[in-house]
N, C-alpha and C positions, 0 to 999 in steps of 0.2 A: 504493499499500499504506499509506503514512504517513497519507494522508487517511482511509482506512477505519479504521485503528487509533485515530485521534483521535476519530472519532465514537463508538467503542466505549468510550471512557474517559469517566467522568463526574466531576463535582465531588463531594466535595472532594479526591478522589484525584488528579485531574489537577493541581490547584494545588500540592498537596504535592510531587508528583514534579517539577514545573517548578522549584519552590524548591530541592529537593535537587540537581537537575542544574545549576542556576545556581551554587549554592554550591560544587559539586564542581569547576566551572570557575574558581572564584575570582573571579566577577563580582559586582558590586553590582547593585542594581535599576536604578540610573541608567545604568550601562554597558550593561545589557541593552536598556533601552528606546531608547537612542541608536541601537543597531545594528538594532533592529526597527522604528524609526520609530513608536513608540507612546509614550503618556505614563506617568509614574510611577504615577499613581493607578490606571491600567488594570491594570498588572502587579501592583500591591498587591492589588487586588480579585480578580484571577485566582488568585494564590497563596493568598489567604485563603479561597478557595472561595465568594466571594460572588456571582460571575457565572459563566455558562457561555459562554466565548468562541467565536466562530465558528472553523471549521476552518482557514481561511487565516491567522488570527491565531496560532493554536497552531503551525501549520506554520512560520510565519516565526520564531517563538521557538525551536522545536526545531532549525531549521537553523542558527541562531546558536549554539545550545548543542551542536551536532553530535551530536544524539541519533539513534542508528540505529533503523530500523524494528523490528529484532529486540527492542530494549529495550522498545518500546511494547507488543509482543505479550504480555509478562508481566503487564501491568496493564490488559488489557481487561476491561471490566465485563460484557460480554455483552448480547444483545438483550433479555433479560428485564428487567434493571435499567434499560435505556434506556426500555423501554415503561412501567415503573413511574414513572420521572421525568416522562414525557410525561403519564401519567394524573394525577399530582399537579398538574402545571401546569394541566391542563384543570379539575380539581376546584376549585383555588383561584380560578381566574378566574370559574368559574360561581358559587361560593359567595360571592365578593366581591359580585357583582351581587345574588344572593339576599339577602345580609345587609343591603344598603341598602334593598331593597324590604321586607324583614321589619321593619326599624326604623321605616319609615314607617307600615306597617299596625299594628304593635304599639302605637304611640303613639295611633292612632285607636281601636284596640281598648280600650286602657286608659281613655281618656276616656269611651267608651261604657259600660264596666263600672262606672266610678265613678258616672256619671249614673244608671244602672239601680239601683245599690245605694242612692244617696241619695234619689232621687225615687220609687222603687218604682213605676215606670211600669206601666200596665196592659198586658196581653198583646195583641199585634198579630201577626196571621198574616203579613202582608207584611213587617214589620220582622223577624220571626222568621227568615224565609228569608234576608234580607240579613245578619242577625246570624250565622246558620249559615255562610253563604258566607265571611264575614269570618274567623270562627274557623278554618275549614278552610284558608283561604288562609294565615293566620298559621302554622298547623301545618306545612303543606307547606314554606313558606319557611324555617321554623326548622329543619326536618330537613335541607334542602339547605345551610343556613348552618352548622349545627353539625356536619354530616357532614365538613366540611373539617378539623375538629379531630381527628376519628377518623383521617382520612388522615394528618394531621401526626403523630399518635401512632404510626402505623405507620412513618412515615419516620424519626422520631426514636427509635423503639424505646422508647416511653414507655407502659407498660401503664395507668398511672393516667389519662392523658389519653384513651386509647381507652375505657376502661370508664366513666369519668365522663361522657364525651360521649354514650354510648349510653343510660346511665341518665337523663341530663338530657333527652334526646329522648323517652324513654318517659314520664317524669314530666310533661313539658310537654303531651304528648298527653292524659294522664289529666286534667290541670287544665283544658285546653280543652274536652274532652268533658263534664266535670263542669259547666262553665259553661253549656253547651248544655242539659244535662238540667235544670239549675236554672231556665233560662228557659222551656223548653217545658212542664215539669211544675209550675212555680211553687213549687218547694221552697226554703225559706230555709235556707241552709247557713252561717249566721254562725259556728257552732261549728267548722265545717269549715275556715274561713279561718285559724284558729289553727294547726291541724295542717298546713295547706298552707304556711303561713309557715315553720314549723319545718323541715319536710322540704326545702323550697326552700333554706333557709339552709344546711343540711348539705350538700346537693348542690353548691351554688355554692362553698362552701369547698373541697370535694374537687376540684372542677373547677379552681379557681384555684390550688390547691396543686400541680397538675401543671405549671402555667406557672412557678411558682417553682422547681420541680425542674429545669426546663430553662434557667433564667435564667443559670446559670453558663456554659453553653456558647453560649447564644443572645443574651445581651445585655440592654440596658436595657428594651427594649419588653416583654420577657417579665416583667421585674420589676414594671413599672408595671401590666401587665394583671393579674398575680397579686395585687398589693396591692389594687387596686380590687375585684377579685373576692372576696377575703377580707373586705374591709370590707362589701361587699354582703351576703355570707352571714351575717356577724355581725348586721347590722341585721335581717335576716329572722328569725334564730334568737331575737333578743330580743323579737320580736313587737311590742312597743310602738314600735319604730323601723322598723316594716315600711313605713310610708309614705315616710319618707326613703330607705328601702332601694330603693324603686321608682326614685328619682332616681339612686341610685348604679348600679342595674341598667342604666339607660339609658346612663350613662357607660361602664360596663363593656362593654356590647355595642357601643358605638361603638369602644372601644379594641380589641375583638376584630376588628372590620372592618378597622381599621388594621393589625392584626397580620397578617391574612390577606393584605392588599395587600402588606405588606412581604415576606412569604414568597413570594408570587407573583412579585415582582420578582426575588427571588434565584434562583428556578428558571427564569426566562424568559431567552431570549437577550438579551443587552444590546445596545442600539442604539449606533451609532457616536457617540463623544463628540468634542468639539473641545477642545483645550487651547491655552492662550495661547502663541502663537509656535511651534506645532507643527502637523503634519498631523493630520487626524482619526484618533482611535484605531481601530485595525483590530479591532473586536469584532463 
């Protein structure tokens, strides 16, 4: 019964309750880990809600704290929440891979676009097909990549992150389709580049602002991502700094990949760790 109840409780509620039960017993973290045969860093991360421990780790802790199964029943999260956590874990893992692939193709795409703009290369049917495939691949990967932030917006109850992620996906689709129309129809959209830069700047500022909103509870990574995103957006909105803005955009997107990986590690089961002079942590 205890094992089933453990599986139905998710972080950060689990960590909060362990901390409450430990303090109610008048035990320090050091005293608890000595009796559970785990290290201090492990219990610190569990109580902070940074990791989801394995059931036998929690069982060992609860036995030391003398928590009855009936107490666990009051804090079960239910199968629906458990499924949501699993879905977020899968999304983040998939989006992390998609983000890396997107960054590679986005760099190639940018180099080709700059070359086309500068050299005004003549139309080629074969290149056109390749160019179209590249643009569509970038769009699909961008959707998969940015979709992770919509899911994080749901998980963190942040409406701005959800809305800005959706609008950014739509806008990126419009931009990429416009590039294809420009190539296939031979239309010169120099004046459109200014409008594109302005709109992109506004959207990236809004997107980055969502990370700054979350930074108080989520830490330094969100502050860094938000700051780089704001700087990127300002560069685009200024228009004259749009080219340096592309460099900041690349840095911003790399930071987003790092953030996804960080959040992925938080919701994934932690692997056993070894501590100096102790047995492996039972996580």
